[in-house]
N, C-alpha and C positions, 0 to 999 in steps of 0.2 A: 807129364804130370795133369791132375787133373787137381785143377783147384776154384774153390768157389771164393766170393768175395763176397761182402757187403757191404752195400753202400754201392748206389751203382754214378754215386759224380761228379768230378771234371777226374778225381781221379782218382777213383774207382775201373770211370771208361778208360781214360788215359793206361794204365796197369790191365784193364783187359786187352784190349788192344795190341799191348808189346807182348803178351805172352801169347794169345794168339797165333803173332806174324810168331813166335817162336815154333810153332806147332804142337803146344796147349794144347787140351779140354779147360776152357773153363764154363766157371756160373755167375750170374748175379744174380742179387737180392737185392732187390731196390724197392721200399715204402711206393714210393709216387708213382701213378698208372703211366704220368704224364711220359716221364723221366724212362719208365719200363718197357713201354710203349715204343718213345724213341731210340733207344738202345736196340731192341732187337730187328728193328730196321738199319741203323748202322754199322753194327760186327760185323764182322766177315769169320766163318772160319767155324771150329766147334764145339759151340756155345749155348746155354740155354739159360735165358733170364726169367727168372721167378720174383714174381712182385708180391711184396708182402717183404714181413718183418724179420731182419736176422736176428733177433733178440729170441726167435722161436719159434726152438724145439720144431718145428710141423713144416717151417720155413724150412729149414737147413735142413731138411731131412727130402723136404720136397727136390731140395736144389741137390741132390746128391750129396750129400755130406759125406758117406757114408762112407765111400770111395773114397774121399779127397785125399788129399798127400801135403796139401797147404790150405790153412782158412786162410783168409785174409780180412780182416775187418776194419774198411775205412772210408768210416760213415766220418759227418764231423762233430760228433758226439763223443767223446773220452766214453762216457760212463755209458753209452750202451756198447760202442767196440769192447770195454771191459767185458759185458755180463757175454756176447758173444760169442768172443774169443773161448771163455769160462764154461758154455754150450759147447761148442765143439769139441773143446780137448778131453775136460770129463763124462761129457754124458756118451761124445759121439768118439772118444779116442784119435781124434784129427792127430797122427803125428808130428804135425808144424804148423800153432797159429802165430801170424802178426798178427800186432793190432798198431793202425796211426794211434798215434799221440798228439793230438791240435795245441794241450797247452805245457810245455815243457818240464811244467813245477808239475804237471801228473806222471812226469815217466817213472818216478822213483815210489808211486803207489803199483804202478803193470809190473817193475821187476819186482818188489815184495815178495808178490802173486805171481809170479816165477813167469809172466808171459811176457815173451818178446815182444819188444813195442819199437818201435821208430814213429823219432818226432819227423817234420816238415825239415827241420835244419840238422838235424840229425843224419839224419838220408845221406845227405852229400855228403858226409866223410864217412860215413861205412859203403857207400856203393864205392867211392874212389880206393879203400881200401880192398875190398872186396865182393863189390857188384851184386854180394842178397843173395838175392831170387831170382831177380830179373837181368842180371847182367845186360845192363844199360845204363850207361852215367847220366843220358838223357832224360830220364825220367826224372833227373832234381828237377829243372823247368819248368816240368807240369805239378809238382808238390808243390813247390813253392808261388805259381803264378808268377814269375816273374821278382818278386817283392822280395825277396830273400837274397841278397848278397856272400861271398866272400869278403874280408878282409883281415889283413895281414897287420896286428899288434905291439908293434917293435915294446918291448916292455925294460922302463928303465929301472935307475935304483930305486930300491920302494924306502919309502920316508917312516909308512908304520909295521911292515915288518923286518925282518933279521933279512938277511940278504944271502948270508951265508942255507939257509933251511928250506927257504924258501917258504911258498904257500902253494894249498892244494889247491886245483883247478876251481874243481865245485865250490867253496870259499870265499869267491875273489865274486863280492854283491854282482851280478851283471843284470843291464835293465831288461825288463821285461820284455822280449822277442827279438830277446839275442842268446846263442846258446854256444859256448867256448868250445870246440871239436879236435882242436889238435896243438901241439905243443911243436914249433920247432925251436931245435938247438944248433950247438955248432957238434954233434954225432949223428942226432937220428929227425926222424917226425916219430910224434909219438901221436896214435887217437888216445885221447883222453879215457882215463879209467877210475875212477871211486882212490888210487894211490896215486895217481897223475902228478908233483910240481913243478911251479912255476917258477921257473928264478931273474933272476936281471940277466939280460942279454938274449933271454930269446926272443918269440914271435909269438905270439899266441896269435890262432889262426879261429877264425869267429866268424859264424853263420849269424846272423840277424837284418831283421827286414830294413831296406835300405832309409827310413829316417833315423832310425834308432844306432844311429854308426858314430856321430857326434858323443849320444852319451855312453857306447861301447869304449869309447875311447879314453874318454873322463873317468873308470870304470878303474883302466889300467894307471891311472895319473894320477889314482886316492890311495894305489896300493901302500 
């Protein structure tokens, strides 16, 4: 495959290395001159480094976007990732565009616009479920920089909600920096979707920043 990555930070660099090791061709667009120079020296394989803005169509074209199978927006700015994916998809017709979402609260915006998006926390569940385009669960540690952990939270009896009807997972008021990624019940483990319900006796699998774990447990105690 030929993959164009916008953003050559820690996430973009790691993705490039994994993809290159898999025999793919990779082009990285990085705005910072020093970072772009360093990438050109540390990467190995069939790659191209473009120093420029991934939100500019001319830079995408220089990166070979017209022959790309996948475009990945991996910068630390959600708005830039959204714009660059829109350009890659609508202007150049790239068949698959994937955006990194840094703030989980922005996830819904990307979905409304039809952009395939992955937050660093949600990537954990998705990689376990289907390996995505990278085929390596080890990418999780690079995306989270060691600050995000999976926590199993037993769900007790509800005080504020009906035990029989349960509560939709997205209605649980989670602290910033955390996300419910899966629900384990007696019968199955389900990756959370828009219609996933939580019932007493279930176990919620939550990806959370380490310092938010106590607040995560408190959120379920309030149900």
